[in-house]
C-alpha positions as CSV (number, residue, x, y, z in Angstrom):
1,M,-18.6,27.7,-25.8
2,L,-20.1,24.5,-26.9
3,K,-18.3,21.5,-25.7
4,R,-18.3,18.7,-28.0
5,T,-17.2,14.9,-27.5
6,Q,-13.6,15.5,-28.1
7,N,-13.6,18.2,-25.4
8,K,-15.5,16.2,-23.0
9,V,-12.9,13.4,-23.4
10,A,-10.1,15.9,-23.3
11,E,-11.1,17.3,-20.1
12,S,-12.4,14.3,-18.5
13,R,-10.6,13.1,-15.1
14,I,-11.3,9.3,-16.0
15,A,-9.7,9.8,-19.4
16,L,-6.1,8.5,-18.3
17,P,-7.1,5.7,-16.1
18,V,-9.5,4.5,-18.9
19,I,-6.6,4.8,-21.5
20,A,-4.2,3.2,-19.2
21,T,-6.3,0.3,-18.6
22,Y,-6.6,0.1,-22.5
23,G,-3.1,0.1,-22.6
24,V,-2.6,-2.8,-20.0
25,L,-5.0,-4.8,-22.1
26,I,-3.1,-4.2,-25.3
27,W,0.3,-5.2,-23.5
28,L,-1.4,-8.5,-22.1
29,A,-3.0,-9.4,-25.2
30,A,0.4,-8.9,-27.2
31,G,2.3,-11.4,-24.6
32,L,3.4,-9.3,-21.7
33,V,2.9,-12.4,-19.3
34,T,3.9,-15.0,-21.8
35,Q,6.8,-13.4,-23.4
36,M,7.9,-12.0,-20.1
37,W,8.2,-8.3,-21.4
38,W,8.3,-6.8,-17.7
39,V,11.3,-4.7,-18.1
40,Q,9.6,-3.0,-21.6
41,F,6.3,-2.6,-19.9
42,L,7.7,-0.9,-16.8
43,C,9.6,1.4,-19.1
44,I,6.4,2.4,-21.1
45,T,4.8,2.9,-17.7
46,A,7.4,5.2,-16.7
47,A,7.7,7.4,-19.8
48,A,3.7,7.8,-19.7
49,Y,4.3,9.1,-16.1
50,L,6.8,11.6,-17.4
51,M,4.7,12.6,-20.0
52,V,2.0,13.6,-17.5
53,E,4.9,15.5,-15.5
54,L,6.0,16.8,-19.1
55,N,2.7,18.5,-19.2
56,N,2.1,19.7,-15.8
57,Q,5.5,21.2,-15.6
58,N,5.2,23.1,-18.6
59,A,1.4,23.9,-19.0
60,L,1.4,22.3,-22.6
61,I,-2.3,22.4,-22.6
62,R,-3.8,25.8,-21.2
63,I,-6.8,23.9,-19.8
64,Y,-6.9,20.8,-17.4
65,S,-6.4,17.9,-19.5
66,R,-4.4,14.5,-19.6
67,M,-4.6,14.4,-23.4
68,V,-0.8,14.3,-23.8
69,S,-0.1,11.2,-21.8
70,C,-3.4,9.9,-23.3
71,S,-2.3,10.6,-26.9
72,F,1.2,9.2,-25.8
73,L,-0.2,5.8,-24.6
74,V,-2.7,5.2,-27.3
75,L,0.0,6.0,-30.1
76,T,2.7,3.9,-28.1
77,C,0.0,0.7,-28.6
78,T,0.2,1.1,-32.3
79,T,3.5,0.2,-32.0
80,V,3.1,-3.3,-30.9
81,F,6.0,-4.6,-32.9
82,L,8.3,-2.7,-30.9
83,F,7.1,-4.1,-27.4
84,P,9.6,-7.2,-27.5
85,S,12.5,-4.6,-27.9
86,W,13.7,-3.7,-24.6
87,Q,16.1,-1.1,-26.4
88,A,13.2,0.7,-28.0
89,C,11.4,1.0,-24.4
90,V,14.3,1.9,-22.7
91,G,15.1,4.7,-25.4
92,T,11.5,5.9,-25.1
93,L,12.0,6.4,-21.4
94,F,15.5,8.2,-21.5
95,F,14.2,10.6,-24.3
96,A,11.0,11.4,-22.1
97,A,13.2,12.0,-19.3
98,F,15.6,14.2,-21.3
99,L,13.1,16.5,-22.4
100,L,11.4,16.7,-18.9
101,L,15.1,18.1,-17.4
102,L,15.9,19.9,-20.2
103,F,12.6,21.9,-20.5
104,R,13.1,22.9,-16.8
105,N,16.1,25.1,-17.9
106,Y,13.7,27.3,-20.1
107,Q,16.0,30.7,-20.4
108,D,18.1,29.8,-17.6
109,K,21.7,30.1,-18.8
110,Q,23.1,29.3,-15.3
111,S,22.0,25.9,-15.0
112,P,24.7,23.8,-15.9
113,G,23.8,21.1,-13.3
114,S,20.3,20.2,-14.4
115,T,21.6,20.4,-18.0
116,F,24.2,18.0,-17.2
117,Y,22.0,15.4,-15.8
118,A,19.7,15.9,-18.9
119,F,22.7,15.2,-21.2
120,C,23.6,12.1,-18.9
121,L,20.4,10.5,-20.0
122,F,21.1,11.3,-23.7
123,G,24.3,9.9,-23.1
124,L,22.9,6.9,-21.8
125,A,20.7,6.6,-24.7
126,S,23.5,6.8,-27.1
127,L,25.0,3.8,-25.6
128,I,22.0,1.7,-26.9
129,F,21.3,3.6,-30.0
130,R,24.7,5.3,-30.8
131,H,23.1,7.2,-34.0
132,V,21.1,9.4,-31.2
133,L,24.3,11.2,-31.0
134,Y,23.3,13.0,-34.5
135,F,20.6,14.9,-32.5
136,L,23.1,16.6,-30.2
137,P,23.5,19.3,-32.6
138,I,19.9,20.0,-33.1
139,C,19.6,19.7,-29.3
140,W,22.3,22.6,-29.0
141,I,20.5,24.9,-31.7
142,L,17.2,24.3,-30.0
143,M,18.9,25.3,-26.5
144,G,19.9,28.6,-28.3
145,S,16.9,29.3,-30.6
146,R,14.0,28.2,-28.7
147,L,14.7,27.3,-25.0
148,Q,16.9,30.5,-24.8
149,M,19.5,28.6,-22.3
150,L,22.6,28.2,-24.3
151,S,25.7,29.5,-22.8
152,W,29.4,28.3,-22.2
153,R,28.4,26.8,-19.1
154,T,25.4,24.9,-20.3
155,L,27.3,23.8,-23.5
156,C,30.0,22.4,-21.2
157,G,27.6,20.9,-19.0
158,S,25.8,19.2,-22.2
159,F,28.7,18.1,-23.4
160,L,30.3,16.6,-20.3
161,G,26.8,14.8,-19.6
162,V,26.9,13.1,-22.9
163,L,30.6,11.9,-21.9
164,T,30.0,10.8,-18.4
165,P,28.4,7.4,-19.4
166,Y,31.3,6.7,-21.6
167,W,33.7,7.4,-18.8
168,L,32.3,5.5,-16.3
169,L,32.3,2.6,-18.9
170,L,35.8,2.7,-19.7
171,P,37.0,0.9,-16.5
172,Y,34.8,-2.0,-17.6
173,V,36.1,-1.8,-21.3
174,F,39.9,-2.0,-19.9
175,W,39.1,-4.5,-17.4
176,T,37.5,-6.9,-20.0
177,N,40.0,-5.9,-22.9
178,S,37.4,-4.8,-25.0
179,M,38.6,-1.6,-26.6
180,D,38.0,-2.8,-29.8
181,R,34.4,-3.0,-29.4
182,F,34.3,0.7,-27.6
183,Y,36.1,2.0,-31.1
184,T,33.5,0.4,-33.1
185,H,30.7,1.8,-31.5
186,F,31.8,5.4,-32.9
187,E,33.2,4.1,-36.1
188,Q,29.8,2.9,-37.0
189,L,28.4,6.6,-36.7
190,A,30.1,6.9,-40.1
191,Q,28.4,3.7,-41.8
192,F,25.2,4.3,-43.7
193,E,23.0,1.9,-45.3
194,T,21.4,2.4,-48.5
195,P,19.2,5.4,-48.4
196,F,15.4,4.6,-48.7
197,D,15.8,0.8,-48.6
198,F,12.7,-0.3,-47.0
199,E,13.1,-3.7,-47.7
200,S,13.1,-4.7,-43.9
201,W,9.8,-3.0,-43.2
202,T,6.6,-4.7,-42.7
203,V,2.8,-3.3,-43.1
204,S,3.0,-2.4,-39.5
205,H,6.1,-0.3,-39.9
206,W,4.3,1.8,-42.8
207,L,1.1,1.9,-40.9
208,C,2.7,3.6,-37.9
209,Y,5.0,6.0,-39.8
210,V,2.2,7.3,-42.3
211,L,-0.1,7.5,-39.1
212,F,2.6,9.6,-37.2
213,I,3.2,11.7,-40.1
214,V,-0.5,12.5,-40.9
215,L,-1.2,13.2,-37.0
216,G,1.9,15.4,-36.9
217,F,1.0,17.3,-39.9
218,I,-2.5,17.8,-38.6
219,G,-1.2,18.9,-35.3
220,M,1.5,21.3,-36.8
221,V,-1.3,23.0,-38.8
222,H,-3.3,23.7,-36.0
223,Y,-0.9,24.7,-33.6
224,T,0.7,27.2,-36.3
225,R,-2.8,28.9,-36.6
226,Q,-3.5,28.9,-32.6
227,R,0.0,29.6,-31.2
228,Y,-0.9,33.1,-30.5
229,Q,-3.1,32.2,-27.8
230,D,-0.2,30.3,-25.9
231,K,2.4,31.7,-23.7
232,I,5.8,32.3,-25.7
233,R,7.3,29.4,-23.6
234,T,4.8,26.9,-24.7
235,R,5.2,28.1,-28.3
236,M,8.9,27.4,-28.1
237,L,8.5,24.0,-26.4
238,F,6.0,23.1,-29.4
239,D,8.6,24.4,-31.7
240,C,10.8,21.8,-30.5
241,F,8.4,18.8,-30.7
242,N,7.9,20.1,-34.4
243,V,11.9,20.0,-35.0
244,F,12.0,16.4,-33.3
245,L,9.1,15.1,-35.0
246,W,10.2,16.1,-38.6
247,T,13.7,15.6,-38.2
248,S,12.8,11.7,-37.0
249,A,10.5,11.4,-39.9
250,V,13.1,12.4,-42.6
251,W,16.0,10.7,-40.9
252,L,13.8,7.4,-40.8
253,A,13.0,7.8,-44.5
254,V,16.5,8.2,-45.3
255,Q,17.8,5.3,-43.1
256,P,14.9,3.2,-42.3
257,Q,16.8,0.7,-40.2
258,H,16.9,2.8,-37.3
259,V,13.1,2.4,-36.7
260,E,13.5,1.3,-33.1
261,L,15.3,4.7,-32.3
262,L,13.3,6.9,-34.2
263,L,9.5,5.8,-34.1
264,P,9.6,6.2,-30.3
265,I,10.9,9.9,-30.6
266,M,8.4,10.4,-33.1
267,T,5.7,9.0,-30.7
268,I,6.9,11.4,-27.8
269,S,7.1,14.5,-30.3
270,V,3.6,14.0,-31.8
271,S,1.9,13.2,-28.7
272,P,1.3,17.0,-27.5
273,L,0.7,18.2,-30.8
274,V,-2.1,15.6,-31.2
275,A,-3.4,16.6,-27.7
276,H,-3.4,20.3,-28.2
277,F,-5.6,19.8,-31.3
278,I,-7.7,17.5,-29.6
279,A,-8.3,19.4,-26.4
280,L,-8.3,22.9,-27.7
281,T,-10.6,22.7,-30.8
282,H,-14.2,23.0,-30.6
283,T,-15.7,22.9,-34.2
284,R,-17.9,20.3,-36.0
285,W,-15.2,19.3,-38.3
286,T,-12.5,18.8,-35.6
287,N,-15.2,16.7,-33.7
288,I,-15.6,14.5,-36.9
289,A,-11.6,14.5,-37.2
290,F,-11.4,13.2,-33.6
291,Y,-13.7,10.3,-34.1
292,V,-11.6,9.5,-37.6
293,I,-8.5,9.7,-35.7
294,L,-9.7,7.3,-32.9
295,A,-11.1,4.9,-35.6
296,V,-7.8,4.9,-37.6
297,T,-5.6,4.6,-34.6
298,F,-7.5,1.8,-33.0
299,T,-7.6,0.0,-36.2
300,V,-3.9,0.3,-37.0
301,T,-3.5,-1.1,-33.3
302,A,-5.7,-4.1,-34.1
303,I,-3.9,-4.9,-37.5
304,N,-0.6,-4.5,-35.8
305,L,-1.5,-6.7,-32.7
306,W,-3.0,-9.3,-35.2
307,M,0.2,-9.4,-37.1
308,S,2.5,-9.3,-34.1
309,L,0.3,-12.5,-32.7
310,S,0.8,-14.4,-35.8
311,Q,4.3,-14.1,-35.8
312,L,4.9,-15.5,-32.2
């Protein structure tokens, strides 16, 4: 089989070190040292490592390839405007860790322990972004329909996992006499802003959103056509990525103010789809598409980096 440039890059053992170096340079150029974004940087670094583990443990790409983590790093670099937000970076780390733990329980209905730990991370993320709790029913549906792990034990484990961070927080809330803030945290779940109100969005937001939508569509179409070559487990996991991606995309269109929560989820979800497309296609047209994807992604990163620097 003819190996084109995209395949050589996808199978290269130096691809990840090169992309990691590129990512560090983007962070430095954006202001890592001058703005003291060390917490954010460490969170994204840890999330990239978890994406490596997510690929290794679940064989998302059926050949040797580090494209899942490479795609994640490249796409994360496009969202330069999120670098200052420790909430967005911590949320990225928690969601990547959540998926890693959750996917380990595929077809295991007797795993309330690891399910509990996975949803503890989900609960921690909800302390930062309360609206992530809207994903909870979707996670339960995927546990039953795709991961085939839903039982009374795992359902209870997930519910207790989400509640545990709040139980641990309650003594502090009582001690500081701040129950009003605790109630408000949940009351705001019922508050919705004006739908499709994009006034707060900049060109950077639009560029990333459209880019992720296009890449997600390309990856989804490719995987739908080629999924028969993968194992059933891999198909089910990619279905989960698709659900998280398009749910986030629709929600972000309806409630654009949640960009710091939903763009990181889109980044993590679209990365395996793009990686699968790049690593496992071999035609002349897909090779051209690979060059176009690289050019557009780097251009978006450059534009967003320039706009970010102009605002400092």
